[in-house]
TORGU-508544 format. One line per 2 residues: number of its first residue (from 0); their letters; for each residue x, y, z of C-alpha. Coordinates in steps of 0.25 Angstrom, whole numbers, plus 5000, padded with zeros to 4 digits. Each point is the difference from the previous one (the first is absolute). Last residue first. Layout:
NUM	a	X:Y:Z ~ ...
***
This chain:
311	ae	5029:5004:4893 ~ 5005:5014:5000
309	pa	5007:5006:5012 ~ 4993:5009:5010
307	qa	5001:5015:4999 ~ 4988:5002:4991
305	ff	4992:4992:5011 ~ 5003:5010:5011
303	ep	4997:5012:4990 ~ 4987:4994:4996
301	fk	4996:4995:5014 ~ 5002:5014:5008
299	dl	4986:5004:4998 ~ 4995:4988:5008
297	dk	5006:5006:5012 ~ 4990:5011:4999
295	pe	4989:4990:5002 ~ 5005:4997:5014
293	nv	5009:4990:5007 ~ 5009:4994:4990
291	al	5015:4999:5004 ~ 5009:5000:4988
289	tk	5014:4995:5000 ~ 5013:5000:4991
287	tg	5011:4991:5002 ~ 5015:5001:4996
285	ei	5005:5002:5014 ~ 4992:4993:5012
283	kr	4999:5009:5012 ~ 4988:5007:4994
281	ml	4993:4986:5001 ~ 4997:5001:5015
279	at	4993:5013:4998 ~ 4992:4993:4989
277	lv	4996:4989:5009 ~ 4995:5009:5011
275	ra	4992:5011:4992 ~ 4988:4994:4994
273	pp	4986:4997:5006 ~ 4998:4997:4989
271	fe	5008:4993:4989 ~ 5015:5000:4998
269	vf	5005:5001:4986 ~ 5015:4995:4998
267	ht	5008:5002:4987 ~ 5014:4994:4997
265	vg	4997:4985:5001 ~ 5009:4991:4992
263	aq	5001:4987:5008 ~ 5011:5005:5008
261	vm	4991:5012:5005 ~ 4990:4990:5004
259	kr	5010:4992:5008 ~ 5005:5012:5007
257	vs	4986:5004:5004 ~ 4997:4986:5005
255	qa	5013:5001:5009 ~ 4996:5013:5005
253	wl	4986:4995:5004 ~ 5004:4987:5006
251	vp	4988:5000:5010 ~ 5004:4992:5012
249	si	4992:4987:5003 ~ 4988:4997:5009
247	iq	4989:5006:4992 ~ 5008:4997:4987
245	kv	4999:4985:5002 ~ 4985:5000:4998
243	ll	5002:5008:4987 ~ 5011:4992:4995
241	sr	4993:4987:5003 ~ 4988:5004:4991
239	vd	5008:5007:4989 ~ 5008:4987:4998
237	ev	4988:4995:4991 ~ 5003:5011:4990
235	ke	5014:4995:4997 ~ 5012:5008:4998
233	vk	4999:5011:5010 ~ 5010:5011:4997
231	dg	5010:5004:5010 ~ 5001:5005:5015
229	iv	4997:4986:5005 ~ 4990:5004:5010
227	nt	4995:5013:4995 ~ 4996:4996:4986
225	yi	5003:5005:4986 ~ 4988:4998:4991
223	pf	5002:4998:4985 ~ 4988:5005:4991
221	kp	4987:4995:4996 ~ 5001:4990:5012
219	es	4995:4986:4998 ~ 4987:4997:5008
217	ls	4997:4997:5014 ~ 4988:4993:5007
215	vr	4995:5003:5014 ~ 4997:4992:5012
213	ei	5015:4996:5003 ~ 5002:5015:5003
211	aa	4991:5000:5012 ~ 5006:4988:5007
209	rf	5014:5006:4998 ~ 4995:5013:5006
207	sd	4997:4994:5013 ~ 5014:4993:5001
205	aa	5007:5013:4996 ~ 4992:5007:5011
203	pq	5004:4990:5010 ~ 5015:5001:4996
201	ml	5000:5016:5001 ~ 5010:4999:5012
199	ss	5010:4994:4991 ~ 5002:5013:4993
197	hf	4995:5008:4988 ~ 4991:5009:5009
195	ag	5003:5002:5014 ~ 4987:5006:5004
193	sv	4990:5012:5001 ~ 5008:5010:4990
191	dl	5004:5014:5002 ~ 5015:4998:4997
189	ri	5011:5003:5010 ~ 5010:5008:4992
187	vr	5015:4999:5002 ~ 5009:5011:4993
185	ka	5014:5001:4995 ~ 5004:4987:5007
183	gr	5014:5001:5006 ~ 5002:4987:5008
181	ak	4995:5006:5013 ~ 4987:5004:4993
179	al	4998:4986:4994 ~ 5003:4994:5014
177	ee	4990:5009:5007 ~ 4989:4998:4990
175	ar	5002:4985:5000 ~ 4998:4999:5015
173	ai	4987:5006:4999 ~ 4997:4991:4988
171	se	5003:4988:5008 ~ 4992:5004:5012
169	lt	4987:5003:4992 ~ 5002:4987:4993
167	gs	5005:5000:4985 ~ 5001:5006:4987
165	lv	5011:5008:4994 ~ 5000:5009:4987
163	lq	5012:5002:4992 ~ 5005:5013:4993
161	di	5014:5002:4994 ~ 4999:4992:4988
159	an	4985:5001:4999 ~ 4988:4994:5005
157	yn	5005:4987:5006 ~ 4987:4998:5008
155	ap	4998:4991:5012 ~ 5014:4997:5006
153	sa	4999:4993:5013 ~ 5000:5004:5015
151	gc	5007:4992:5010 ~ 5010:5011:5006
149	dr	5014:4996:4996 ~ 4996:4992:4987
147	cv	4991:5011:4996 ~ 5012:5010:5002
145	de	5009:4992:4991 ~ 4989:5000:4989
143	iv	5001:5015:5001 ~ 5015:5000:4998
141	ef	4999:4991:4988 ~ 4988:5007:4994
139	sl	5009:5013:5000 ~ 4996:5011:5009
137	gl	4994:5014:4997 ~ 4986:4998:5003
135	va	4993:4990:5009 ~ 4985:4999:5000
133	lm	4994:4993:5012 ~ 4988:4991:5002
131	ag	4992:4995:5012 ~ 4994:4988:5007
129	ph	4988:4995:5007 ~ 4996:4986:4998
127	ha	4985:4999:5003 ~ 4996:5013:4994
125	ac	5010:4999:4989 ~ 4995:4986:4996
123	ea	4986:5006:4999 ~ 5004:5011:4991
121	ma	5008:4991:4991 ~ 4989:4990:4998
119	ag	4990:5012:4997 ~ 5009:5006:4990
117	ra	5003:4987:4993 ~ 4985:4996:4999
115	qv	4996:5013:4995 ~ 5011:5000:4990
113	ly	4996:4986:4996 ~ 4986:5003:4998
111	va	5003:5013:4992 ~ 5009:4991:4992
109	dr	4989:4990:4997 ~ 4991:5011:4995
107	fk	5011:5006:4991 ~ 5003:4987:4994
105	fv	5014:4996:5003 ~ 5012:4998:4991
103	qa	4995:5011:4992 ~ 5013:5008:4999
101	at	4993:5011:5008 ~ 4996:4990:5010
99	la	5014:4995:5002 ~ 5005:5015:5001
97	sm	4989:5003:5011 ~ 5003:4988:5008
95	eg	5015:5003:4999 ~ 4996:5014:5006
93	ls	4996:4993:5013 ~ 5016:4998:5002
91	lg	5006:5010:4990 ~ 4995:4998:4986
89	aa	5007:4995:4988 ~ 4998:5001:4985
87	al	5008:4997:4988 ~ 5003:5002:4985
85	vq	4986:5006:4997 ~ 4998:5003:4985
83	qp	4990:5012:5000 ~ 4987:5001:4994
81	ga	4993:5013:5003 ~ 5006:5010:5010
79	vr	4986:5006:5003 ~ 4991:4988:5001
77	qf	5010:4990:5006 ~ 5005:5011:5010
75	va	4986:5002:5005 ~ 4998:4985:5003
73	fg	5014:5000:5007 ~ 4995:5012:5009
71	al	4988:4992:5003 ~ 5008:4988:5003
69	st	5009:5008:5010 ~ 4988:5006:5007
67	vf	4994:4986:5001 ~ 5012:4994:5006
65	lg	5003:5012:5009 ~ 4986:5000:5006
63	lq	5000:4985:5002 ~ 5013:5000:5007
61	ck	4996:5012:5009 ~ 4987:4993:5004
59	et	5006:4988:5007 ~ 5012:5007:5005
57	qt	4993:5012:5006 ~ 5007:5012:4995
55	ld	4987:5005:4992 ~ 4992:4999:5013
53	ea	5009:5010:5008 ~ 5001:5009:4987
51	pg	4985:5002:5000 ~ 4999:4999:4989
49	ef	4993:5008:4989 ~ 5005:4995:4986
47	cl	5005:4986:5004 ~ 4990:4997:5011
45	ak	4989:5005:4990 ~ 5004:4991:4989
43	ld	5001:4988:5010 ~ 4986:5001:5004
41	fn	4998:4988:5009 ~ 4995:4986:4998
39	lh	5009:4997:4988 ~ 4998:4993:4987
37	sn	4992:5011:4993 ~ 5009:5011:5006
35	ae	5011:4994:4991 ~ 4992:5001:4988
33	ky	4996:5014:5002 ~ 5015:5004:5004
31	ie	5005:4994:4987 ~ 4988:5005:4991
29	ka	5003:5014:5005 ~ 5014:4999:4996
27	ed	4997:4996:4986 ~ 4989:5012:5000
25	fq	5011:5010:5001 ~ 5000:5014:5005
23	dy	4995:5000:5014 ~ 5006:4986:5003
21	la	5014:5005:4996 ~ 4999:5012:5009
19	kg	4994:4990:5011 ~ 5011:4990:5000
17	mg	5006:5003:5013 ~ 4992:5010:5008
15	va	5005:4995:5014 ~ 5014:4995:4999
13	qa	5006:4986:4998 ~ 5014:4998:4996
11	gq	5003:4992:5013 ~ 4995:4987:4995
9	gp	5005:4997:4986 ~ 5003:5007:4987
7	fl	4998:4994:4986 ~ 5011:5002:4989
5	la	4999:4997:4985 ~ 5012:4998:4992
3	lg	5003:5006:4986 ~ 5013:4997:4992
1	sm	4993:4997:4987 ~ 4992:5010:4991
***
């Protein structure tokens, strides 16, 4: 079939118990967690399955947990769904590392190293440069960008046509909250994160990650990857290094990426575990079908889901 895109979630989607049901039933998932643990100095599997939640939300551990859980889900997908023509793949922030690894741009071992380096760099930066993030719903991009100019915050995630996340200092985000409410926002939500991700406050983290990513090799992707920084397909694999570094300090152009994938012929989207955030955003896009994979029972939906898709 054609028209299929793979989606990988980012920080904020984590939950204690993520991946356990797939691990219990599929050897492919067990192998992913086992290999990840062999490269780490702590039991990531136990953290994902048992928590505690306060440890799982720590940036340096959360990103590893999300990455490994998503790749375990992808491994199960490959077994159950069989060969599928993938037209596109994308991941939200950290999820882009998952997408690139699924496309075999990175070896799994190298990807674990990079995700660990990324999470540690961002956590350290947040500790030294306190910040906050705010989701604003119900206003246009233009209005929220005006809010940013008035308060000193910056756009961090263009999630959907009526949802934009802001990032900045504690003071700028507090002011943004006031301004967004005054201009008619339906909801404003403070995110439970430790820093001003995807803003210039993360520059030290970007510098640290640049040194890490220069140490690993890249391969041509097995399917097209749409990246956060440009909101479009990456054309040259060597551009992946600079784009992943720039992503740490740049807004995530998620809505733009999804629009480009749809324009390229994508009609069906599968989100890997822990899955809920990205498929929820996709429901606002007419003419697309989504499937979130979290548990073995979700895999039973594959035959009907793929039967509805256009033929290659």
